[in-house]
mmCIF file of the protein (N, C-alpha, C, O) and its ligand, coordinates in Angstrom:
data_MODEL
# 
_entry.id   MODEL 
# 
loop_
_entity.id 
_entity.type 
_entity.pdbx_number_of_molecules 
1 polymer     1 
2 non-polymer 1 
# 
_entity_poly.entity_id                      1 
_entity_poly.type                           'polypeptide(L)' 
_entity_poly.nstd_linkage                   no 
_entity_poly.nstd_monomer                   no 
_entity_poly.pdbx_seq_one_letter_code       
;(UNK)(UNK)(UNK)(UNK)(UNK)(UNK)(UNK)(UNK)(UNK)(UNK)(UNK)(UNK)(UNK)(UNK)(UNK)(UNK)
(UNK)(UNK)(UNK)(UNK)(UNK)(UNK)(UNK)(UNK)(UNK)(UNK)(UNK)(UNK)(UNK)(UNK)(UNK)(UNK)
(UNK)(UNK)(UNK)(UNK)(UNK)(UNK)(UNK)(UNK)(UNK)(UNK)(UNK)(UNK)(UNK)(UNK)(UNK)(UNK)
(UNK)(UNK)(UNK)(UNK)(UNK)(UNK)(UNK)
;
_entity_poly.pdbx_seq_one_letter_code_can   XXXXXXXXXXXXXXXXXXXXXXXXXXXXXXXXXXXXXXXXXXXXXXXXXXXXXXX 
_entity_poly.pdbx_strand_id                 A 
# 
loop_
_entity_poly_seq.entity_id 
_entity_poly_seq.num 
_entity_poly_seq.mon_id 
_entity_poly_seq.hetero 
1 1  UNK n 
1 2  UNK n 
1 3  UNK n 
1 4  UNK n 
1 5  UNK n 
1 6  UNK n 
1 7  UNK n 
1 8  UNK n 
1 9  UNK n 
1 10 UNK n 
1 11 UNK n 
1 12 UNK n 
1 13 UNK n 
1 14 UNK n 
1 15 UNK n 
1 16 UNK n 
1 17 UNK n 
1 18 UNK n 
1 19 UNK n 
1 20 UNK n 
1 21 UNK n 
1 22 UNK n 
1 23 UNK n 
1 24 UNK n 
1 25 UNK n 
1 26 UNK n 
1 27 UNK n 
1 28 UNK n 
1 29 UNK n 
1 30 UNK n 
1 31 UNK n 
1 32 UNK n 
1 33 UNK n 
1 34 UNK n 
1 35 UNK n 
1 36 UNK n 
1 37 UNK n 
1 38 UNK n 
1 39 UNK n 
1 40 UNK n 
1 41 UNK n 
1 42 UNK n 
1 43 UNK n 
1 44 UNK n 
1 45 UNK n 
1 46 UNK n 
1 47 UNK n 
1 48 UNK n 
1 49 UNK n 
1 50 UNK n 
1 51 UNK n 
1 52 UNK n 
1 53 UNK n 
1 54 UNK n 
1 55 UNK n 
# 
loop_
_struct_asym.id 
_struct_asym.entity_id 
A 1 
B 2 
# 
loop_
_chem_comp.id 
_chem_comp.type 
_chem_comp.mon_nstd_flag 
UNK 'L-peptide linking' . 
ZN  non-polymer         . 
# 
_pdbx_entity_nonpoly.entity_id   2 
_pdbx_entity_nonpoly.name        ? 
_pdbx_entity_nonpoly.comp_id     ZN 
# 
_pdbx_nonpoly_scheme.asym_id         B 
_pdbx_nonpoly_scheme.entity_id       2 
_pdbx_nonpoly_scheme.mon_id          ZN 
_pdbx_nonpoly_scheme.ndb_seq_num     1 
_pdbx_nonpoly_scheme.pdb_seq_num     101 
_pdbx_nonpoly_scheme.auth_seq_num    101 
_pdbx_nonpoly_scheme.pdb_mon_id      ZN 
_pdbx_nonpoly_scheme.auth_mon_id     ZN 
_pdbx_nonpoly_scheme.pdb_strand_id   A 
_pdbx_nonpoly_scheme.pdb_ins_code    . 
# 
loop_
_atom_site.group_PDB 
_atom_site.id 
_atom_site.type_symbol 
_atom_site.label_atom_id 
_atom_site.label_alt_id 
_atom_site.label_comp_id 
_atom_site.label_asym_id 
_atom_site.label_entity_id 
_atom_site.label_seq_id 
_atom_site.pdbx_PDB_ins_code 
_atom_site.Cartn_x 
_atom_site.Cartn_y 
_atom_site.Cartn_z 
_atom_site.occupancy 
_atom_site.B_iso_or_equiv 
_atom_site.pdbx_formal_charge 
_atom_site.auth_seq_id 
_atom_site.auth_comp_id 
_atom_site.auth_asym_id 
_atom_site.auth_atom_id 
_atom_site.pdbx_PDB_model_num 
ATOM   1   N  N  . UNK A 1 1  ? 81.978  60.747 102.170 1.00 0.00 ? 1   UNK A N  1 
ATOM   2   C  CA . UNK A 1 1  ? 82.990  60.261 102.721 1.00 0.00 ? 1   UNK A CA 1 
ATOM   3   C  C  . UNK A 1 1  ? 83.275  60.720 103.998 1.00 0.00 ? 1   UNK A C  1 
ATOM   4   O  O  . UNK A 1 1  ? 83.556  61.916 104.073 1.00 0.00 ? 1   UNK A O  1 
ATOM   5   N  N  . UNK A 1 2  ? 83.273  60.120 104.941 1.00 0.00 ? 2   UNK A N  1 
ATOM   6   C  CA . UNK A 1 2  ? 83.708  60.639 106.541 1.00 0.00 ? 2   UNK A CA 1 
ATOM   7   C  C  . UNK A 1 2  ? 84.736  59.963 107.049 1.00 0.00 ? 2   UNK A C  1 
ATOM   8   O  O  . UNK A 1 2  ? 85.157  58.928 106.532 1.00 0.00 ? 2   UNK A O  1 
ATOM   9   N  N  . UNK A 1 3  ? 85.199  60.462 108.041 1.00 0.00 ? 3   UNK A N  1 
ATOM   10  C  CA . UNK A 1 3  ? 86.477  60.005 108.728 1.00 0.00 ? 3   UNK A CA 1 
ATOM   11  C  C  . UNK A 1 3  ? 86.312  60.020 110.178 1.00 0.00 ? 3   UNK A C  1 
ATOM   12  O  O  . UNK A 1 3  ? 85.398  60.663 110.694 1.00 0.00 ? 3   UNK A O  1 
ATOM   13  N  N  . UNK A 1 4  ? 87.180  59.320 110.882 1.00 0.00 ? 4   UNK A N  1 
ATOM   14  C  CA . UNK A 1 4  ? 86.836  59.571 112.340 1.00 0.00 ? 4   UNK A CA 1 
ATOM   15  C  C  . UNK A 1 4  ? 88.184  59.663 113.190 1.00 0.00 ? 4   UNK A C  1 
ATOM   16  O  O  . UNK A 1 4  ? 89.196  59.025 112.899 1.00 0.00 ? 4   UNK A O  1 
ATOM   17  N  N  . UNK A 1 5  ? 88.075  60.531 114.272 1.00 0.00 ? 5   UNK A N  1 
ATOM   18  C  CA . UNK A 1 5  ? 89.380  60.634 114.981 1.00 0.00 ? 5   UNK A CA 1 
ATOM   19  C  C  . UNK A 1 5  ? 89.855  59.252 115.305 1.00 0.00 ? 5   UNK A C  1 
ATOM   20  O  O  . UNK A 1 5  ? 89.080  58.385 115.708 1.00 0.00 ? 5   UNK A O  1 
ATOM   21  N  N  . UNK A 1 6  ? 91.365  59.019 115.094 1.00 0.00 ? 6   UNK A N  1 
ATOM   22  C  CA . UNK A 1 6  ? 91.854  57.995 115.160 1.00 0.00 ? 6   UNK A CA 1 
ATOM   23  C  C  . UNK A 1 6  ? 92.003  56.968 114.117 1.00 0.00 ? 6   UNK A C  1 
ATOM   24  O  O  . UNK A 1 6  ? 92.696  55.958 114.240 1.00 0.00 ? 6   UNK A O  1 
ATOM   25  N  N  . UNK A 1 7  ? 91.331  57.278 113.115 1.00 0.00 ? 7   UNK A N  1 
ATOM   26  C  CA . UNK A 1 7  ? 91.684  56.609 111.854 1.00 0.00 ? 7   UNK A CA 1 
ATOM   27  C  C  . UNK A 1 7  ? 92.998  57.142 111.355 1.00 0.00 ? 7   UNK A C  1 
ATOM   28  O  O  . UNK A 1 7  ? 93.426  58.195 111.828 1.00 0.00 ? 7   UNK A O  1 
ATOM   29  N  N  . UNK A 1 8  ? 93.676  56.481 110.423 1.00 0.00 ? 8   UNK A N  1 
ATOM   30  C  CA . UNK A 1 8  ? 94.728  56.836 109.787 1.00 0.00 ? 8   UNK A CA 1 
ATOM   31  C  C  . UNK A 1 8  ? 94.356  57.798 108.527 1.00 0.00 ? 8   UNK A C  1 
ATOM   32  O  O  . UNK A 1 8  ? 93.525  57.396 107.713 1.00 0.00 ? 8   UNK A O  1 
ATOM   33  N  N  . UNK A 1 9  ? 94.869  58.855 108.395 1.00 0.00 ? 9   UNK A N  1 
ATOM   34  C  CA . UNK A 1 9  ? 94.575  59.457 107.149 1.00 0.00 ? 9   UNK A CA 1 
ATOM   35  C  C  . UNK A 1 9  ? 95.025  59.078 105.834 1.00 0.00 ? 9   UNK A C  1 
ATOM   36  O  O  . UNK A 1 9  ? 96.227  58.882 105.653 1.00 0.00 ? 9   UNK A O  1 
ATOM   37  N  N  . UNK A 1 10 ? 94.202  58.954 104.908 1.00 0.00 ? 10  UNK A N  1 
ATOM   38  C  CA . UNK A 1 10 ? 94.614  58.343 103.558 1.00 0.00 ? 10  UNK A CA 1 
ATOM   39  C  C  . UNK A 1 10 ? 95.246  59.297 102.811 1.00 0.00 ? 10  UNK A C  1 
ATOM   40  O  O  . UNK A 1 10 ? 95.943  58.887 101.882 1.00 0.00 ? 10  UNK A O  1 
ATOM   41  N  N  . UNK A 1 11 ? 95.149  60.724 103.039 1.00 0.00 ? 11  UNK A N  1 
ATOM   42  C  CA . UNK A 1 11 ? 95.800  61.639 102.483 1.00 0.00 ? 11  UNK A CA 1 
ATOM   43  C  C  . UNK A 1 11 ? 96.031  62.782 103.391 1.00 0.00 ? 11  UNK A C  1 
ATOM   44  O  O  . UNK A 1 11 ? 95.232  62.940 104.314 1.00 0.00 ? 11  UNK A O  1 
ATOM   45  N  N  . UNK A 1 12 ? 97.002  63.585 103.251 1.00 0.00 ? 12  UNK A N  1 
ATOM   46  C  CA . UNK A 1 12 ? 97.171  64.913 103.912 1.00 0.00 ? 12  UNK A CA 1 
ATOM   47  C  C  . UNK A 1 12 ? 96.088  65.907 103.505 1.00 0.00 ? 12  UNK A C  1 
ATOM   48  O  O  . UNK A 1 12 ? 95.824  66.290 102.365 1.00 0.00 ? 12  UNK A O  1 
ATOM   49  N  N  . UNK A 1 13 ? 95.526  66.244 104.630 1.00 0.00 ? 13  UNK A N  1 
ATOM   50  C  CA . UNK A 1 13 ? 94.467  67.349 104.147 1.00 0.00 ? 13  UNK A CA 1 
ATOM   51  C  C  . UNK A 1 13 ? 93.708  67.785 105.373 1.00 0.00 ? 13  UNK A C  1 
ATOM   52  O  O  . UNK A 1 13 ? 93.976  67.352 106.493 1.00 0.00 ? 13  UNK A O  1 
ATOM   53  N  N  . UNK A 1 14 ? 92.718  68.688 105.116 1.00 0.00 ? 14  UNK A N  1 
ATOM   54  C  CA . UNK A 1 14 ? 91.786  69.267 106.282 1.00 0.00 ? 14  UNK A CA 1 
ATOM   55  C  C  . UNK A 1 14 ? 90.537  68.343 106.287 1.00 0.00 ? 14  UNK A C  1 
ATOM   56  O  O  . UNK A 1 14 ? 89.872  67.966 105.322 1.00 0.00 ? 14  UNK A O  1 
ATOM   57  N  N  . UNK A 1 15 ? 90.351  68.020 107.843 1.00 0.00 ? 15  UNK A N  1 
ATOM   58  C  CA . UNK A 1 15 ? 88.915  67.679 107.966 1.00 0.00 ? 15  UNK A CA 1 
ATOM   59  C  C  . UNK A 1 15 ? 88.183  68.513 108.619 1.00 0.00 ? 15  UNK A C  1 
ATOM   60  O  O  . UNK A 1 15 ? 88.708  69.224 109.476 1.00 0.00 ? 15  UNK A O  1 
ATOM   61  N  N  . UNK A 1 16 ? 86.708  68.599 108.321 1.00 0.00 ? 16  UNK A N  1 
ATOM   62  C  CA . UNK A 1 16 ? 85.872  69.283 108.982 1.00 0.00 ? 16  UNK A CA 1 
ATOM   63  C  C  . UNK A 1 16 ? 84.810  68.567 109.827 1.00 0.00 ? 16  UNK A C  1 
ATOM   64  O  O  . UNK A 1 16 ? 84.029  67.753 109.333 1.00 0.00 ? 16  UNK A O  1 
ATOM   65  N  N  . UNK A 1 17 ? 84.819  68.938 111.235 1.00 0.00 ? 17  UNK A N  1 
ATOM   66  C  CA . UNK A 1 17 ? 84.001  68.220 112.156 1.00 0.00 ? 17  UNK A CA 1 
ATOM   67  C  C  . UNK A 1 17 ? 82.498  68.146 111.537 1.00 0.00 ? 17  UNK A C  1 
ATOM   68  O  O  . UNK A 1 17 ? 81.974  69.088 110.943 1.00 0.00 ? 17  UNK A O  1 
ATOM   69  N  N  . UNK A 1 18 ? 81.978  67.073 111.732 1.00 0.00 ? 18  UNK A N  1 
ATOM   70  C  CA . UNK A 1 18 ? 80.514  66.933 111.228 1.00 0.00 ? 18  UNK A CA 1 
ATOM   71  C  C  . UNK A 1 18 ? 79.744  67.539 112.201 1.00 0.00 ? 18  UNK A C  1 
ATOM   72  O  O  . UNK A 1 18 ? 78.624  67.844 111.791 1.00 0.00 ? 18  UNK A O  1 
ATOM   73  N  N  . UNK A 1 19 ? 79.976  67.822 113.384 1.00 0.00 ? 19  UNK A N  1 
ATOM   74  C  CA . UNK A 1 19 ? 79.028  68.370 114.373 1.00 0.00 ? 19  UNK A CA 1 
ATOM   75  C  C  . UNK A 1 19 ? 79.413  69.807 114.560 1.00 0.00 ? 19  UNK A C  1 
ATOM   76  O  O  . UNK A 1 19 ? 78.442  70.425 114.997 1.00 0.00 ? 19  UNK A O  1 
ATOM   77  N  N  . UNK A 1 20 ? 80.521  70.613 114.383 1.00 0.00 ? 20  UNK A N  1 
ATOM   78  C  CA . UNK A 1 20 ? 80.536  71.939 114.648 1.00 0.00 ? 20  UNK A CA 1 
ATOM   79  C  C  . UNK A 1 20 ? 81.388  72.703 113.562 1.00 0.00 ? 20  UNK A C  1 
ATOM   80  O  O  . UNK A 1 20 ? 81.621  73.912 113.555 1.00 0.00 ? 20  UNK A O  1 
ATOM   81  N  N  . UNK A 1 21 ? 81.786  71.808 112.694 1.00 0.00 ? 21  UNK A N  1 
ATOM   82  C  CA . UNK A 1 21 ? 82.516  72.519 111.474 1.00 0.00 ? 21  UNK A CA 1 
ATOM   83  C  C  . UNK A 1 21 ? 83.921  72.911 111.786 1.00 0.00 ? 21  UNK A C  1 
ATOM   84  O  O  . UNK A 1 21 ? 84.535  73.526 110.913 1.00 0.00 ? 21  UNK A O  1 
ATOM   85  N  N  . UNK A 1 22 ? 84.523  72.630 112.943 1.00 0.00 ? 22  UNK A N  1 
ATOM   86  C  CA . UNK A 1 22 ? 85.736  72.813 113.146 1.00 0.00 ? 22  UNK A CA 1 
ATOM   87  C  C  . UNK A 1 22 ? 86.711  72.200 112.277 1.00 0.00 ? 22  UNK A C  1 
ATOM   88  O  O  . UNK A 1 22 ? 86.522  71.034 111.932 1.00 0.00 ? 22  UNK A O  1 
ATOM   89  N  N  . UNK A 1 23 ? 87.782  72.862 111.855 1.00 0.00 ? 23  UNK A N  1 
ATOM   90  C  CA . UNK A 1 23 ? 88.851  72.264 111.002 1.00 0.00 ? 23  UNK A CA 1 
ATOM   91  C  C  . UNK A 1 23 ? 89.946  71.750 111.798 1.00 0.00 ? 23  UNK A C  1 
ATOM   92  O  O  . UNK A 1 23 ? 90.440  72.399 112.720 1.00 0.00 ? 23  UNK A O  1 
ATOM   93  N  N  . UNK A 1 24 ? 90.394  70.407 111.402 1.00 0.00 ? 24  UNK A N  1 
ATOM   94  C  CA . UNK A 1 24 ? 91.534  69.848 111.869 1.00 0.00 ? 24  UNK A CA 1 
ATOM   95  C  C  . UNK A 1 24 ? 92.339  69.378 110.753 1.00 0.00 ? 24  UNK A C  1 
ATOM   96  O  O  . UNK A 1 24 ? 91.796  68.921 109.747 1.00 0.00 ? 24  UNK A O  1 
ATOM   97  N  N  . UNK A 1 25 ? 93.791  69.474 110.888 1.00 0.00 ? 25  UNK A N  1 
ATOM   98  C  CA . UNK A 1 25 ? 94.718  69.203 109.860 1.00 0.00 ? 25  UNK A CA 1 
ATOM   99  C  C  . UNK A 1 25 ? 95.109  67.718 110.060 1.00 0.00 ? 25  UNK A C  1 
ATOM   100 O  O  . UNK A 1 25 ? 95.435  67.407 111.205 1.00 0.00 ? 25  UNK A O  1 
ATOM   101 N  N  . UNK A 1 26 ? 95.119  66.832 109.180 1.00 0.00 ? 26  UNK A N  1 
ATOM   102 C  CA . UNK A 1 26 ? 95.519  65.524 109.116 1.00 0.00 ? 26  UNK A CA 1 
ATOM   103 C  C  . UNK A 1 26 ? 96.713  65.243 108.244 1.00 0.00 ? 26  UNK A C  1 
ATOM   104 O  O  . UNK A 1 26 ? 96.627  65.717 107.112 1.00 0.00 ? 26  UNK A O  1 
ATOM   105 N  N  . UNK A 1 27 ? 97.795  64.584 108.526 1.00 0.00 ? 27  UNK A N  1 
ATOM   106 C  CA . UNK A 1 27 ? 98.943  64.118 107.645 1.00 0.00 ? 27  UNK A CA 1 
ATOM   107 C  C  . UNK A 1 27 ? 98.682  62.691 107.278 1.00 0.00 ? 27  UNK A C  1 
ATOM   108 O  O  . UNK A 1 27 ? 98.271  61.820 108.044 1.00 0.00 ? 27  UNK A O  1 
ATOM   109 N  N  . UNK A 1 28 ? 98.994  62.551 105.909 1.00 0.00 ? 28  UNK A N  1 
ATOM   110 C  CA . UNK A 1 28 ? 98.670  61.022 105.633 1.00 0.00 ? 28  UNK A CA 1 
ATOM   111 C  C  . UNK A 1 28 ? 99.496  59.969 106.295 1.00 0.00 ? 28  UNK A C  1 
ATOM   112 O  O  . UNK A 1 28 ? 100.716 60.115 106.377 1.00 0.00 ? 28  UNK A O  1 
ATOM   113 N  N  . UNK A 1 29 ? 98.975  59.059 106.707 1.00 0.00 ? 29  UNK A N  1 
ATOM   114 C  CA . UNK A 1 29 ? 99.549  58.058 107.506 1.00 0.00 ? 29  UNK A CA 1 
ATOM   115 C  C  . UNK A 1 29 ? 99.444  58.316 109.004 1.00 0.00 ? 29  UNK A C  1 
ATOM   116 O  O  . UNK A 1 29 ? 99.698  57.428 109.818 1.00 0.00 ? 29  UNK A O  1 
ATOM   117 N  N  . UNK A 1 30 ? 99.139  59.307 109.288 1.00 0.00 ? 30  UNK A N  1 
ATOM   118 C  CA . UNK A 1 30 ? 98.942  59.755 110.809 1.00 0.00 ? 30  UNK A CA 1 
ATOM   119 C  C  . UNK A 1 30 ? 97.588  59.688 111.001 1.00 0.00 ? 30  UNK A C  1 
ATOM   120 O  O  . UNK A 1 30 ? 96.742  59.853 110.123 1.00 0.00 ? 30  UNK A O  1 
ATOM   121 N  N  . UNK A 1 31 ? 97.321  59.360 112.547 1.00 0.00 ? 31  UNK A N  1 
ATOM   122 C  CA . UNK A 1 31 ? 95.853  59.418 113.108 1.00 0.00 ? 31  UNK A CA 1 
ATOM   123 C  C  . UNK A 1 31 ? 95.407  60.711 112.844 1.00 0.00 ? 31  UNK A C  1 
ATOM   124 O  O  . UNK A 1 31 ? 96.163  61.681 112.781 1.00 0.00 ? 31  UNK A O  1 
ATOM   125 N  N  . UNK A 1 32 ? 93.919  60.761 112.653 1.00 0.00 ? 32  UNK A N  1 
ATOM   126 C  CA . UNK A 1 32 ? 93.355  62.104 112.688 1.00 0.00 ? 32  UNK A CA 1 
ATOM   127 C  C  . UNK A 1 32 ? 93.083  62.496 114.025 1.00 0.00 ? 32  UNK A C  1 
ATOM   128 O  O  . UNK A 1 32 ? 92.619  61.688 114.830 1.00 0.00 ? 32  UNK A O  1 
ATOM   129 N  N  . UNK A 1 33 ? 93.349  63.737 114.340 1.00 0.00 ? 33  UNK A N  1 
ATOM   130 C  CA . UNK A 1 33 ? 93.187  64.018 115.736 1.00 0.00 ? 33  UNK A CA 1 
ATOM   131 C  C  . UNK A 1 33 ? 91.747  64.394 116.104 1.00 0.00 ? 33  UNK A C  1 
ATOM   132 O  O  . UNK A 1 33 ? 90.939  64.588 115.196 1.00 0.00 ? 33  UNK A O  1 
ATOM   133 N  N  . UNK A 1 34 ? 91.421  64.496 117.259 1.00 0.00 ? 34  UNK A N  1 
ATOM   134 C  CA . UNK A 1 34 ? 89.837  65.075 117.759 1.00 0.00 ? 34  UNK A CA 1 
ATOM   135 C  C  . UNK A 1 34 ? 89.721  66.465 117.484 1.00 0.00 ? 34  UNK A C  1 
ATOM   136 O  O  . UNK A 1 34 ? 90.611  67.311 117.559 1.00 0.00 ? 34  UNK A O  1 
ATOM   137 N  N  . UNK A 1 35 ? 88.387  66.630 117.117 1.00 0.00 ? 35  UNK A N  1 
ATOM   138 C  CA . UNK A 1 35 ? 88.090  68.116 117.215 1.00 0.00 ? 35  UNK A CA 1 
ATOM   139 C  C  . UNK A 1 35 ? 88.522  68.862 118.481 1.00 0.00 ? 35  UNK A C  1 
ATOM   140 O  O  . UNK A 1 35 ? 88.585  68.329 119.589 1.00 0.00 ? 35  UNK A O  1 
ATOM   141 N  N  . UNK A 1 36 ? 88.810  70.125 118.224 1.00 0.00 ? 36  UNK A N  1 
ATOM   142 C  CA . UNK A 1 36 ? 89.077  70.755 119.508 1.00 0.00 ? 36  UNK A CA 1 
ATOM   143 C  C  . UNK A 1 36 ? 87.780  70.664 120.637 1.00 0.00 ? 36  UNK A C  1 
ATOM   144 O  O  . UNK A 1 36 ? 87.967  70.763 121.849 1.00 0.00 ? 36  UNK A O  1 
ATOM   145 N  N  . UNK A 1 37 ? 86.665  70.492 120.117 1.00 0.00 ? 37  UNK A N  1 
ATOM   146 C  CA . UNK A 1 37 ? 85.492  70.494 120.895 1.00 0.00 ? 37  UNK A CA 1 
ATOM   147 C  C  . UNK A 1 37 ? 85.129  69.034 121.239 1.00 0.00 ? 37  UNK A C  1 
ATOM   148 O  O  . UNK A 1 37 ? 84.038  68.769 121.743 1.00 0.00 ? 37  UNK A O  1 
ATOM   149 N  N  . UNK A 1 38 ? 86.094  68.047 120.950 1.00 0.00 ? 38  UNK A N  1 
ATOM   150 C  CA . UNK A 1 38 ? 85.751  66.710 121.406 1.00 0.00 ? 38  UNK A CA 1 
ATOM   151 C  C  . UNK A 1 38 ? 85.066  65.639 120.562 1.00 0.00 ? 38  UNK A C  1 
ATOM   152 O  O  . UNK A 1 38 ? 84.827  64.466 120.849 1.00 0.00 ? 38  UNK A O  1 
ATOM   153 N  N  . UNK A 1 39 ? 84.789  66.381 119.371 1.00 0.00 ? 39  UNK A N  1 
ATOM   154 C  CA . UNK A 1 39 ? 84.032  65.407 118.490 1.00 0.00 ? 39  UNK A CA 1 
ATOM   155 C  C  . UNK A 1 39 ? 84.802  64.563 117.695 1.00 0.00 ? 39  UNK A C  1 
ATOM   156 O  O  . UNK A 1 39 ? 86.001  64.827 117.612 1.00 0.00 ? 39  UNK A O  1 
ATOM   157 N  N  . UNK A 1 40 ? 84.289  63.445 116.995 1.00 0.00 ? 40  UNK A N  1 
ATOM   158 C  CA . UNK A 1 40 ? 85.376  62.461 116.511 1.00 0.00 ? 40  UNK A CA 1 
ATOM   159 C  C  . UNK A 1 40 ? 84.874  62.037 115.020 1.00 0.00 ? 40  UNK A C  1 
ATOM   160 O  O  . UNK A 1 40 ? 85.441  61.184 114.338 1.00 0.00 ? 40  UNK A O  1 
ATOM   161 N  N  . UNK A 1 41 ? 83.829  62.700 114.660 1.00 0.00 ? 41  UNK A N  1 
ATOM   162 C  CA . UNK A 1 41 ? 83.204  62.408 113.141 1.00 0.00 ? 41  UNK A CA 1 
ATOM   163 C  C  . UNK A 1 41 ? 83.621  63.724 112.412 1.00 0.00 ? 41  UNK A C  1 
ATOM   164 O  O  . UNK A 1 41 ? 83.496  64.870 112.842 1.00 0.00 ? 41  UNK A O  1 
ATOM   165 N  N  . UNK A 1 42 ? 84.114  63.340 111.283 1.00 0.00 ? 42  UNK A N  1 
ATOM   166 C  CA . UNK A 1 42 ? 84.711  64.256 110.332 1.00 0.00 ? 42  UNK A CA 1 
ATOM   167 C  C  . UNK A 1 42 ? 84.063  64.101 109.009 1.00 0.00 ? 42  UNK A C  1 
ATOM   168 O  O  . UNK A 1 42 ? 83.700  62.974 108.673 1.00 0.00 ? 42  UNK A O  1 
ATOM   169 N  N  . UNK A 1 43 ? 83.871  65.160 108.187 1.00 0.00 ? 43  UNK A N  1 
ATOM   170 C  CA . UNK A 1 43 ? 83.610  65.193 106.750 1.00 0.00 ? 43  UNK A CA 1 
ATOM   171 C  C  . UNK A 1 43 ? 84.739  65.540 105.920 1.00 0.00 ? 43  UNK A C  1 
ATOM   172 O  O  . UNK A 1 43 ? 85.256  66.624 106.187 1.00 0.00 ? 43  UNK A O  1 
ATOM   173 N  N  . UNK A 1 44 ? 85.223  64.894 105.007 1.00 0.00 ? 44  UNK A N  1 
ATOM   174 C  CA . UNK A 1 44 ? 86.385  65.297 104.288 1.00 0.00 ? 44  UNK A CA 1 
ATOM   175 C  C  . UNK A 1 44 ? 85.813  66.276 103.215 1.00 0.00 ? 44  UNK A C  1 
ATOM   176 O  O  . UNK A 1 44 ? 84.695  66.077 102.740 1.00 0.00 ? 44  UNK A O  1 
ATOM   177 N  N  . UNK A 1 45 ? 86.570  67.312 102.843 1.00 0.00 ? 45  UNK A N  1 
ATOM   178 C  CA . UNK A 1 45 ? 86.300  68.324 101.868 1.00 0.00 ? 45  UNK A CA 1 
ATOM   179 C  C  . UNK A 1 45 ? 87.309  68.449 100.843 1.00 0.00 ? 45  UNK A C  1 
ATOM   180 O  O  . UNK A 1 45 ? 88.453  68.491 101.297 1.00 0.00 ? 45  UNK A O  1 
ATOM   181 N  N  . UNK A 1 46 ? 87.210  68.515 99.659  1.00 0.00 ? 46  UNK A N  1 
ATOM   182 C  CA . UNK A 1 46 ? 87.980  68.662 98.557  1.00 0.00 ? 46  UNK A CA 1 
ATOM   183 C  C  . UNK A 1 46 ? 87.579  69.906 97.892  1.00 0.00 ? 46  UNK A C  1 
ATOM   184 O  O  . UNK A 1 46 ? 86.425  70.332 97.927  1.00 0.00 ? 46  UNK A O  1 
ATOM   185 N  N  . UNK A 1 47 ? 88.556  70.483 97.282  1.00 0.00 ? 47  UNK A N  1 
ATOM   186 C  CA . UNK A 1 47 ? 88.477  71.718 96.333  1.00 0.00 ? 47  UNK A CA 1 
ATOM   187 C  C  . UNK A 1 47 ? 87.849  72.814 97.057  1.00 0.00 ? 47  UNK A C  1 
ATOM   188 O  O  . UNK A 1 47 ? 86.966  73.468 96.503  1.00 0.00 ? 47  UNK A O  1 
ATOM   189 N  N  . UNK A 1 48 ? 88.222  73.074 98.240  1.00 0.00 ? 48  UNK A N  1 
ATOM   190 C  CA . UNK A 1 48 ? 87.772  74.231 98.987  1.00 0.00 ? 48  UNK A CA 1 
ATOM   191 C  C  . UNK A 1 48 ? 88.203  75.258 98.416  1.00 0.00 ? 48  UNK A C  1 
ATOM   192 O  O  . UNK A 1 48 ? 89.399  75.255 98.124  1.00 0.00 ? 48  UNK A O  1 
ATOM   193 N  N  . UNK A 1 49 ? 87.333  76.524 98.055  1.00 0.00 ? 49  UNK A N  1 
ATOM   194 C  CA . UNK A 1 49 ? 87.803  77.654 97.553  1.00 0.00 ? 49  UNK A CA 1 
ATOM   195 C  C  . UNK A 1 49 ? 88.806  78.177 98.775  1.00 0.00 ? 49  UNK A C  1 
ATOM   196 O  O  . UNK A 1 49 ? 88.620  77.970 99.974  1.00 0.00 ? 49  UNK A O  1 
ATOM   197 N  N  . UNK A 1 50 ? 89.785  78.818 98.248  1.00 0.00 ? 50  UNK A N  1 
ATOM   198 C  CA . UNK A 1 50 ? 90.814  79.358 99.171  1.00 0.00 ? 50  UNK A CA 1 
ATOM   199 C  C  . UNK A 1 50 ? 91.835  78.448 99.713  1.00 0.00 ? 50  UNK A C  1 
ATOM   200 O  O  . UNK A 1 50 ? 92.571  78.769 100.646 1.00 0.00 ? 50  UNK A O  1 
ATOM   201 N  N  . UNK A 1 51 ? 91.872  77.333 99.130  1.00 0.00 ? 51  UNK A N  1 
ATOM   202 C  CA . UNK A 1 51 ? 92.803  76.208 99.249  1.00 0.00 ? 51  UNK A CA 1 
ATOM   203 C  C  . UNK A 1 51 ? 93.913  76.168 98.276  1.00 0.00 ? 51  UNK A C  1 
ATOM   204 O  O  . UNK A 1 51 ? 93.658  75.528 97.256  1.00 0.00 ? 51  UNK A O  1 
ATOM   205 N  N  . UNK A 1 52 ? 95.013  76.670 98.347  1.00 0.00 ? 52  UNK A N  1 
ATOM   206 C  CA . UNK A 1 52 ? 95.846  76.992 97.504  1.00 0.00 ? 52  UNK A CA 1 
ATOM   207 C  C  . UNK A 1 52 ? 97.200  75.986 97.438  1.00 0.00 ? 52  UNK A C  1 
ATOM   208 O  O  . UNK A 1 52 ? 98.233  76.210 96.807  1.00 0.00 ? 52  UNK A O  1 
ATOM   209 N  N  . UNK A 1 53 ? 96.930  74.959 98.169  1.00 0.00 ? 53  UNK A N  1 
ATOM   210 C  CA . UNK A 1 53 ? 97.903  74.013 98.398  1.00 0.00 ? 53  UNK A CA 1 
ATOM   211 C  C  . UNK A 1 53 ? 97.750  73.059 97.372  1.00 0.00 ? 53  UNK A C  1 
ATOM   212 O  O  . UNK A 1 53 ? 96.597  72.747 97.077  1.00 0.00 ? 53  UNK A O  1 
ATOM   213 N  N  . UNK A 1 54 ? 98.752  72.502 96.732  1.00 0.00 ? 54  UNK A N  1 
ATOM   214 C  CA . UNK A 1 54 ? 98.497  71.536 95.646  1.00 0.00 ? 54  UNK A CA 1 
ATOM   215 C  C  . UNK A 1 54 ? 99.789  70.600 95.751  1.00 0.00 ? 54  UNK A C  1 
ATOM   216 O  O  . UNK A 1 54 ? 100.891 71.021 96.101  1.00 0.00 ? 54  UNK A O  1 
ATOM   217 N  N  . UNK A 1 55 ? 99.491  69.188 95.380  1.00 0.00 ? 55  UNK A N  1 
ATOM   218 C  CA . UNK A 1 55 ? 100.349 68.341 95.227  1.00 0.00 ? 55  UNK A CA 1 
ATOM   219 C  C  . UNK A 1 55 ? 101.124 68.145 96.590  1.00 0.00 ? 55  UNK A C  1 
ATOM   220 O  O  . UNK A 1 55 ? 102.043 67.329 96.666  1.00 0.00 ? 55  UNK A O  1 
HETATM 221 ZN ZN . ZN  B 2 .  ? 83.433  69.449 116.575 1.00 0.00 2 101 ZN  A ZN 1 
# 
């Protein structure tokens, strides 16, 4: 599953740039911001180790 900058995030969470692996944070219902390096394609990731946020 991938996401693009400008899309509305379906869930709050972190997205990882498909080009440079930079992480951006998106909030549910808000547009996904662009990668700091200007990329717009993201891969969503779940159950990342170290992610202690839940619910
Ligand atoms: Zn990037």
